[in-house]
Every structure is written in C-alpha cells, then in structure tokens.
DRENTOR-128320 format. One record per residue (C-alpha): residue number from 1; residue in three letters; chain; x, y, z. Coordinates in pm, whole numbers. Layout:
# residues N
+-----+---------+--------+--------+--------+--------+
| num | residuo | cadena |   east |  north |     up |
+-----+---------+--------+--------+--------+--------+
| NUM |     ALA |      A |      X |      Y |      Z |
...
+-----+---------+--------+--------+--------+--------+
This chain:
# residues 293
+-----+---------+--------+--------+--------+--------+
| num | residuo | cadena |   east |  north |     up |
+-----+---------+--------+--------+--------+--------+
|   1 |     UNK |      A |   1528 |   5116 |  -4401 |
|   2 |     UNK |      A |   1445 |   4835 |  -4642 |
|   3 |     UNK |      A |   1289 |   4510 |  -4526 |
|   4 |     UNK |      A |   1608 |   4315 |  -4608 |
|   5 |     UNK |      A |   1820 |   4555 |  -4404 |
|   6 |     UNK |      A |   1583 |   4528 |  -4107 |
|   7 |     UNK |      A |   1605 |   4148 |  -4119 |
|   8 |     UNK |      A |   1984 |   4169 |  -4133 |
|   9 |     UNK |      A |   1998 |   4401 |  -3830 |
|  10 |     UNK |      A |   1761 |   4171 |  -3643 |
|  11 |     UNK |      A |   1985 |   3869 |  -3695 |
|  12 |     UNK |      A |   2297 |   4067 |  -3605 |
|  13 |     UNK |      A |   2137 |   4163 |  -3272 |
|  14 |     UNK |      A |   2001 |   3812 |  -3217 |
|  15 |     UNK |      A |   2332 |   3630 |  -3271 |
|  16 |     UNK |      A |   2505 |   3730 |  -2942 |
|  17 |     UNK |      A |   2190 |   3648 |  -2747 |
|  18 |     UNK |      A |   2181 |   3300 |  -2899 |
|  19 |     UNK |      A |   2552 |   3257 |  -2828 |
|  20 |     UNK |      A |   2510 |   3360 |  -2464 |
|  21 |     UNK |      A |   2211 |   3130 |  -2420 |
|  22 |     UNK |      A |   2406 |   2843 |  -2569 |
|  23 |     UNK |      A |   2700 |   2901 |  -2338 |
|  24 |     UNK |      A |   2473 |   2910 |  -2032 |
|  25 |     UNK |      A |   2307 |   2585 |  -2141 |
|  26 |     UNK |      A |   2643 |   2420 |  -2196 |
|  27 |     UNK |      A |   2766 |   2535 |  -1856 |
|  28 |     UNK |      A |   2459 |   2384 |  -1696 |
|  29 |     UNK |      A |   2518 |   2055 |  -1875 |
|  30 |     UNK |      A |   2876 |   2045 |  -1750 |
|  31 |     UNK |      A |   2789 |   2109 |  -1383 |
|  32 |     UNK |      A |   2869 |   1811 |  -1160 |
|  33 |     UNK |      A |   2581 |   1624 |   -999 |
|  34 |     UNK |      A |   2461 |   1764 |   -670 |
|  35 |     UNK |      A |   2655 |   1633 |   -374 |
|  36 |     UNK |      A |   2473 |   1401 |   -136 |
|  37 |     UNK |      A |   2299 |   1576 |    150 |
|  38 |     UNK |      A |   2541 |   1637 |    433 |
|  39 |     UNK |      A |   2450 |   1637 |    799 |
|  40 |     UNK |      A |   2313 |   1986 |    875 |
|  41 |     UNK |      A |   2541 |   2190 |   1100 |
|  42 |     UNK |      A |   2247 |   2385 |   1241 |
|  43 |     UNK |      A |   1952 |   2230 |   1422 |
|  44 |     UNK |      A |   1716 |   2037 |   1198 |
|  45 |     UNK |      A |   1416 |   1804 |   1214 |
|  46 |     UNK |      A |   1469 |   1457 |   1075 |
|  47 |     UNK |      A |   1263 |   1428 |    757 |
|  48 |     UNK |      A |   1198 |   1187 |    470 |
|  49 |     UNK |      A |   1067 |   1189 |    115 |
|  50 |     UNK |      A |    937 |    884 |    -73 |
|  51 |     UNK |      A |   1001 |    924 |   -449 |
|  52 |     UNK |      A |    914 |    558 |   -513 |
|  53 |     UNK |      A |    684 |    349 |   -297 |
|  54 |     UNK |      A |    842 |     26 |   -181 |
|  55 |     UNK |      A |   1193 |    171 |   -211 |
|  56 |     UNK |      A |   1420 |    334 |     46 |
|  57 |     UNK |      A |   1322 |    696 |    112 |
|  58 |     UNK |      A |   1555 |    995 |     92 |
|  59 |     UNK |      A |   1650 |   1143 |    428 |
|  60 |     UNK |      A |   1768 |   1497 |    487 |
|  61 |     UNK |      A |   2112 |   1343 |    544 |
|  62 |     UNK |      A |   2256 |   1042 |    363 |
|  63 |     UNK |      A |   2344 |    712 |    524 |
|  64 |     UNK |      A |   2709 |    781 |    442 |
|  65 |     UNK |      A |   2705 |   1122 |    612 |
|  66 |     UNK |      A |   2533 |    982 |    921 |
|  67 |     UNK |      A |   2769 |    685 |    944 |
|  68 |     UNK |      A |   3058 |    919 |   1023 |
|  69 |     UNK |      A |   2889 |    976 |   1359 |
|  70 |     UNK |      A |   2775 |    617 |   1419 |
|  71 |     UNK |      A |   2419 |    715 |   1321 |
|  72 |     UNK |      A |   2173 |    559 |   1077 |
|  73 |     UNK |      A |   1820 |    570 |    943 |
|  74 |     UNK |      A |   1827 |    251 |    735 |
|  75 |     UNK |      A |   1931 |   -105 |    807 |
|  76 |     UNK |      A |   2041 |   -375 |    564 |
|  77 |     UNK |      A |   1881 |   -266 |    236 |
|  78 |     UNK |      A |   1993 |   -588 |     67 |
|  79 |     UNK |      A |   1752 |   -800 |    270 |
|  80 |     UNK |      A |   1376 |   -807 |    321 |
|  81 |     UNK |      A |   1416 |   -721 |    685 |
|  82 |     UNK |      A |   1238 |   -472 |    912 |
|  83 |     UNK |      A |   1369 |   -319 |   1234 |
|  84 |     UNK |      A |   1078 |   -230 |   1463 |
|  85 |     UNK |      A |   1119 |     64 |   1700 |
|  86 |     UNK |      A |    876 |    234 |   1937 |
|  87 |     UNK |      A |    904 |    575 |   2102 |
|  88 |     UNK |      A |    764 |    560 |   2456 |
|  89 |     UNK |      A |    701 |    895 |   2617 |
|  90 |     UNK |      A |    465 |    761 |   2882 |
|  91 |     UNK |      A |    238 |    467 |   2951 |
|  92 |     UNK |      A |   -134 |    487 |   2872 |
|  93 |     UNK |      A |   -228 |    120 |   2856 |
|  94 |     UNK |      A |   -119 |     24 |   2504 |
|  95 |     UNK |      A |    235 |   -106 |   2553 |
|  96 |     UNK |      A |    124 |   -443 |   2693 |
|  97 |     UNK |      A |    -83 |   -539 |   2385 |
|  98 |     UNK |      A |    205 |   -422 |   2167 |
|  99 |     UNK |      A |    439 |   -653 |   2357 |
| 100 |     UNK |      A |    183 |   -934 |   2322 |
| 101 |     UNK |      A |    177 |   -894 |   1943 |
| 102 |     UNK |      A |    557 |   -886 |   1921 |
| 103 |     UNK |      A |    578 |  -1201 |   2130 |
| 104 |     UNK |      A |    323 |  -1379 |   1911 |
| 105 |     UNK |      A |    534 |  -1307 |   1602 |
| 106 |     UNK |      A |    869 |  -1362 |   1777 |
| 107 |     UNK |      A |    960 |  -1011 |   1656 |
| 108 |     UNK |      A |   1235 |   -820 |   1835 |
| 109 |     UNK |      A |   1190 |   -446 |   1881 |
| 110 |     UNK |      A |   1355 |   -144 |   2036 |
| 111 |     UNK |      A |   1166 |     77 |   2281 |
| 112 |     UNK |      A |   1311 |    426 |   2318 |
| 113 |     UNK |      A |   1197 |    540 |   2660 |
| 114 |     UNK |      A |   1213 |    857 |   2869 |
| 115 |     UNK |      A |   1232 |    900 |   3244 |
| 116 |     UNK |      A |    854 |    909 |   3285 |
| 117 |     UNK |      A |    827 |    547 |   3171 |
| 118 |     UNK |      A |   1069 |    433 |   3439 |
| 119 |     UNK |      A |    896 |    642 |   3706 |
| 120 |     UNK |      A |    540 |    538 |   3628 |
| 121 |     UNK |      A |    560 |    201 |   3450 |
| 122 |     UNK |      A |    871 |     17 |   3574 |
| 123 |     UNK |      A |    707 |   -325 |   3535 |
| 124 |     UNK |      A |    641 |   -257 |   3167 |
| 125 |     UNK |      A |   1004 |   -156 |   3115 |
| 126 |     UNK |      A |   1125 |   -465 |   3296 |
| 127 |     UNK |      A |    899 |   -675 |   3073 |
| 128 |     UNK |      A |   1050 |   -515 |   2761 |
| 129 |     UNK |      A |   1397 |   -617 |   2871 |
| 130 |     UNK |      A |   1292 |   -961 |   2997 |
| 131 |     UNK |      A |   1134 |  -1046 |   2661 |
| 132 |     UNK |      A |   1456 |   -965 |   2477 |
| 133 |     UNK |      A |   1378 |   -619 |   2341 |
| 134 |     UNK |      A |   1625 |   -333 |   2334 |
| 135 |     UNK |      A |   1540 |    -51 |   2573 |
| 136 |     UNK |      A |   1700 |    254 |   2417 |
| 137 |     UNK |      A |   1775 |    604 |   2539 |
| 138 |     UNK |      A |   1524 |    876 |   2447 |
| 139 |     UNK |      A |   1666 |   1108 |   2720 |
| 140 |     UNK |      A |   1555 |   1166 |   3077 |
| 141 |     UNK |      A |   1327 |   1468 |   3017 |
| 142 |     UNK |      A |   1260 |   1463 |   2638 |
| 143 |     UNK |      A |   1405 |   1810 |   2567 |
| 144 |     UNK |      A |   1507 |   1957 |   2232 |
| 145 |     UNK |      A |   1859 |   1817 |   2236 |
| 146 |     UNK |      A |   1961 |   2024 |   1934 |
| 147 |     UNK |      A |   1940 |   2330 |   2161 |
| 148 |     UNK |      A |   2203 |   2184 |   2394 |
| 149 |     UNK |      A |   2555 |   2265 |   2279 |
| 150 |     UNK |      A |   2737 |   2185 |   2602 |
| 151 |     UNK |      A |   2870 |   1829 |   2614 |
| 152 |     UNK |      A |   2821 |   1804 |   2991 |
| 153 |     UNK |      A |   2455 |   1908 |   2972 |
| 154 |     UNK |      A |   2400 |   1675 |   2677 |
| 155 |     UNK |      A |   2556 |   1384 |   2863 |
| 156 |     UNK |      A |   2350 |   1455 |   3174 |
| 157 |     UNK |      A |   2025 |   1385 |   2986 |
| 158 |     UNK |      A |   2151 |   1049 |   2863 |
| 159 |     UNK |      A |   2337 |    944 |   3176 |
| 160 |     UNK |      A |   2041 |   1040 |   3393 |
| 161 |     UNK |      A |   1815 |    799 |   3208 |
| 162 |     UNK |      A |   2068 |    516 |   3195 |
| 163 |     UNK |      A |   2129 |    547 |   3569 |
| 164 |     UNK |      A |   1755 |    533 |   3639 |
| 165 |     UNK |      A |   1722 |    232 |   3408 |
| 166 |     UNK |      A |   2000 |     52 |   3597 |
| 167 |     UNK |      A |   1825 |    131 |   3925 |
| 168 |     UNK |      A |   1494 |    -12 |   3800 |
| 169 |     UNK |      A |   1619 |   -317 |   3608 |
| 170 |     UNK |      A |   1960 |   -393 |   3757 |
| 171 |     UNK |      A |   2100 |   -391 |   3404 |
| 172 |     UNK |      A |   2304 |   -150 |   3194 |
| 173 |     UNK |      A |   2112 |     30 |   2921 |
| 174 |     UNK |      A |   2213 |    -62 |   2566 |
| 175 |     UNK |      A |   2388 |    224 |   2386 |
| 176 |     UNK |      A |   2119 |    316 |   2134 |
| 177 |     UNK |      A |   1993 |    675 |   2128 |
| 178 |     UNK |      A |   1707 |    848 |   1949 |
| 179 |     UNK |      A |   1683 |   1229 |   1958 |
| 180 |     UNK |      A |   1347 |   1351 |   2095 |
| 181 |     UNK |      A |   1117 |   1469 |   1815 |
| 182 |     UNK |      A |   1394 |   1386 |   1567 |
| 183 |     UNK |      A |   1558 |   1722 |   1637 |
| 184 |     UNK |      A |   1933 |   1709 |   1588 |
| 185 |     UNK |      A |   2244 |   1882 |   1459 |
| 186 |     UNK |      A |   2589 |   1776 |   1353 |
| 187 |     UNK |      A |   2719 |   1874 |   1695 |
| 188 |     UNK |      A |   2456 |   1652 |   1861 |
| 189 |     UNK |      A |   2566 |   1354 |   1655 |
| 190 |     UNK |      A |   2927 |   1418 |   1752 |
| 191 |     UNK |      A |   2825 |   1442 |   2119 |
| 192 |     UNK |      A |   2629 |   1117 |   2114 |
| 193 |     UNK |      A |   2903 |    939 |   1923 |
| 194 |     UNK |      A |   3169 |   1059 |   2165 |
| 195 |     UNK |      A |   2965 |    905 |   2448 |
| 196 |     UNK |      A |   2955 |    573 |   2266 |
| 197 |     UNK |      A |   2596 |    583 |   2143 |
| 198 |     UNK |      A |   2455 |    472 |   1812 |
| 199 |     UNK |      A |   2200 |    733 |   1703 |
| 200 |     UNK |      A |   1898 |    571 |   1538 |
| 201 |     UNK |      A |   1660 |    771 |   1320 |
| 202 |     UNK |      A |   1394 |    602 |   1104 |
| 203 |     UNK |      A |   1296 |    540 |    743 |
| 204 |     UNK |      A |    921 |    488 |    790 |
| 205 |     UNK |      A |    669 |    646 |   1025 |
| 206 |     UNK |      A |    322 |    797 |   1015 |
| 207 |     UNK |      A |    119 |   1043 |   1221 |
| 208 |     UNK |      A |     19 |    819 |   1511 |
| 209 |     UNK |      A |    108 |   1034 |   1814 |
| 210 |     UNK |      A |   -208 |   1243 |   1858 |
| 211 |     UNK |      A |   -386 |   1032 |   2118 |
| 212 |     UNK |      A |   -713 |   1224 |   2076 |
| 213 |     UNK |      A |   -706 |   1206 |   1697 |
| 214 |     UNK |      A |   -598 |    855 |   1610 |
| 215 |     UNK |      A |   -587 |    731 |   1251 |
| 216 |     UNK |      A |   -816 |    447 |   1150 |
| 217 |     UNK |      A |   -669 |    107 |   1077 |
| 218 |     UNK |      A |   -712 |    165 |    705 |
| 219 |     UNK |      A |   -538 |    500 |    722 |
| 220 |     UNK |      A |   -247 |    334 |    904 |
| 221 |     UNK |      A |   -224 |     52 |    649 |
| 222 |     UNK |      A |   -235 |    304 |    364 |
| 223 |     UNK |      A |     91 |    455 |    493 |
| 224 |     UNK |      A |    269 |    153 |    637 |
| 225 |     UNK |      A |    212 |   -111 |    370 |
| 226 |     UNK |      A |    301 |     56 |     37 |
| 227 |     UNK |      A |    598 |    243 |    185 |
| 228 |     UNK |      A |    762 |    -52 |    357 |
| 229 |     UNK |      A |   1104 |   -130 |    207 |
| 230 |     UNK |      A |   1406 |   -351 |    254 |
| 231 |     UNK |      A |   1606 |   -255 |    562 |
| 232 |     UNK |      A |   1331 |    -27 |    697 |
| 233 |     UNK |      A |   1370 |    114 |   1047 |
| 234 |     UNK |      A |   1006 |    167 |   1141 |
| 235 |     UNK |      A |    905 |    420 |   1406 |
| 236 |     UNK |      A |    574 |    370 |   1586 |
| 237 |     UNK |      A |    449 |    523 |   1910 |
| 238 |     UNK |      A |    350 |    299 |   2199 |
| 239 |     UNK |      A |     85 |    552 |   2308 |
| 240 |     UNK |      A |   -119 |    486 |   1992 |
| 241 |     UNK |      A |   -445 |    296 |   2034 |
| 242 |     UNK |      A |   -440 |    224 |   1662 |
| 243 |     UNK |      A |    -94 |     69 |   1678 |
| 244 |     UNK |      A |   -196 |   -154 |   1968 |
| 245 |     UNK |      A |   -508 |   -265 |   1782 |
| 246 |     UNK |      A |   -350 |   -337 |   1443 |
| 247 |     UNK |      A |      4 |   -452 |   1526 |
| 248 |     UNK |      A |    -73 |   -824 |   1513 |
| 249 |     UNK |      A |   -239 |   -792 |   1171 |
| 250 |     UNK |      A |     23 |   -543 |   1050 |
| 251 |     UNK |      A |    308 |   -781 |   1130 |
| 252 |     UNK |      A |    115 |  -1060 |    956 |
| 253 |     UNK |      A |     72 |   -847 |    644 |
| 254 |     UNK |      A |    443 |   -761 |    636 |
| 255 |     UNK |      A |    529 |  -1129 |    680 |
| 256 |     UNK |      A |    300 |  -1214 |    389 |
| 257 |     UNK |      A |    500 |   -963 |    182 |
| 258 |     UNK |      A |    813 |  -1167 |    258 |
| 259 |     UNK |      A |    960 |   -959 |    541 |
| 260 |     UNK |      A |   1127 |  -1080 |    859 |
| 261 |     UNK |      A |   1208 |   -880 |   1172 |
| 262 |     UNK |      A |   1551 |   -809 |   1317 |
| 263 |     UNK |      A |   1694 |   -636 |   1622 |
| 264 |     UNK |      A |   1890 |   -312 |   1603 |
| 265 |     UNK |      A |   2176 |   -525 |   1735 |
| 266 |     UNK |      A |   2184 |   -677 |   1384 |
| 267 |     UNK |      A |   2227 |   -346 |   1203 |
| 268 |     UNK |      A |   2520 |   -352 |    962 |
| 269 |     UNK |      A |   2813 |   -145 |   1080 |
| 270 |     UNK |      A |   2925 |    155 |    878 |
| 271 |     UNK |      A |   3235 |     -8 |    732 |
| 272 |     UNK |      A |   3171 |   -382 |    727 |
| 273 |     UNK |      A |   2895 |   -632 |    662 |
| 274 |     UNK |      A |   2950 |   -780 |   1006 |
| 275 |     UNK |      A |   2702 |   -691 |   1276 |
| 276 |     UNK |      A |   2842 |   -459 |   1545 |
| 277 |     UNK |      A |   2851 |   -593 |   1900 |
| 278 |     UNK |      A |   2609 |   -460 |   2158 |
| 279 |     UNK |      A |   2802 |   -218 |   2375 |
| 280 |     UNK |      A |   2739 |    -75 |   2716 |
| 281 |     UNK |      A |   2896 |    225 |   2887 |
| 282 |     UNK |      A |   3154 |     19 |   3078 |
| 283 |     UNK |      A |   3269 |   -140 |   2751 |
| 284 |     UNK |      A |   3327 |    182 |   2558 |
| 285 |     UNK |      A |   3670 |    252 |   2408 |
| 286 |     UNK |      A |   3881 |    538 |   2540 |
| 287 |     UNK |      A |   3812 |    883 |   2397 |
| 288 |     UNK |      A |   4119 |    877 |   2173 |
| 289 |     UNK |      A |   3992 |    553 |   2015 |
| 290 |     UNK |      A |   3663 |    711 |   1903 |
| 291 |     UNK |      A |   3569 |    684 |   1537 |
| 292 |     UNK |      A |   3351 |    998 |   1555 |
| 293 |     UNK |      A |   3424 |   1256 |   1285 |
+-----+---------+--------+--------+--------+--------+
C-alpha cells in the first residue's frame, strides 16, 4: 500500500470518530444547568461549602427547597446582619459569660436547648428568656431525629421538651427547632413543619464542641471572621471555653466590619419581605391550613 493510500485510509477511519466526538461535545453544551440541590429524601447531615469567603455558602439543600418546609439556613442576605445561635447540650460553666457578652453588645441570640439544660441549669435557662433571647427546641433527649419516621414519636421529643420548658419558666417555648447534630431528612422537615416549627440550620460554624480539645482564639477567628457574610446564621456551642473567652471581642470585630445582630424572630419569611410573627403551639393554624409541602 502506498503512503498516499495509507493516509487516505487513516482519514477515512478518523472521520467518524471526529464526528462522534463533536456530537458528544455539542450534546454536553446543550445540557441544561444542574438543578438546585433538593432536600434529600434519605437521612443526611447538614453541610456547607464556602466557594468564596465573605459570601453566602452553599448548603446541601437550597434556601428555596428548605422554604417549602418552613426551614432555613440563611437570613436576610441583603443586609449586613448576623443571627447568633447557640446549641446547648448541657451546662459546664460557660453560658453565663456568653450571656454577659451578649448583654454588653445588646445582641439577641437563640439558645437551642435539650432536656438536660432544664434539669440541671434551670436558672440559666430562665435567664436566657428573661434577657430576651429565644430558647429553641433541640429535642428532649438529643437523638438522631432522622431515624424517627413515626410522627407520634417525633412529636414526643419536641413536645416533651416544650412541656418541661413551660414547667420551668411558666412560658410557652417559641416554635424554633434545630435537629440534633444537623441530621435530617425530607420527612423530618415535613414532620416539624406540620407541628408548626420553623427548622433552623446554619450558614457558619466551626469545630468548637470538643471540650477537651478547644481551638485557640486565633484558630476561631481564622474561621469566623473571613467566612462571615450577610444574613449569616451562626452556630456556636455554649459548652466551648473558647467561645466564652472570645465572644465579646468577636462581636466587636463583627461590629467593626459593619454587622449588626438580629433575632430569629426577624428572619424573612419564605414568600414575603415581612418578618413572620413569633408563634407558639396554642397559636398554630389547623392542620388543613398548613403550608408544608
């Protein structure tokens, strides 16, 4: 076979390969953009990624998907506002200085408590409420709620805590709920929504919960300062010695960056710019009026 004939055969064989490659490339170009992350049907851990520091992170479900179940992880992203939240599994001496720092800065916060806090530190819980903070529902026993599929069992964890809170404080517990460990599923969100709760995740946190391996102040600042963003719902743990030590200075630094602090009561609702009213169990609409998906 001559050289020219070999070249001709080569191009004849190459042509369909090039055509197929071109068609595959064109098909890829014509694919629609990926759909926003939906709420996972199966159990999942709430997670975040931060593509750009100082901007809202990406959650493993979008704000729009969560809003269908009266849930959120971001506040008003059009304002330089921060919503402070604390998870309180038990009391180890650091909640009082945290409350002191909040009072100094006139900063409202939400404390998501479990039954242990009410059993062992009722005075601290009463102080939270007396100083104008939200005391939210983190369940009675802090179980993996995503493993509970039965509505009655799910409700028992929330109702048990709210009843204990009423016994200790004489007040109804505001209807804000945070899943223990951030474990949740679509069914969980439906269950909480059907009970009248607003489920509150977070858009900024750091590893502060190992009491025997606390981060230094500089390690905390390295996470909490560059990643703060408009409308951030910040999760901190009240059991953290570091948080108790740095909170006054941390709030000052955020204020110097132009941020103010707002209550979860001021979160924008899912379908309007107006703030939703604070609701309690005896104010909830009838089941057939529920907006839950």
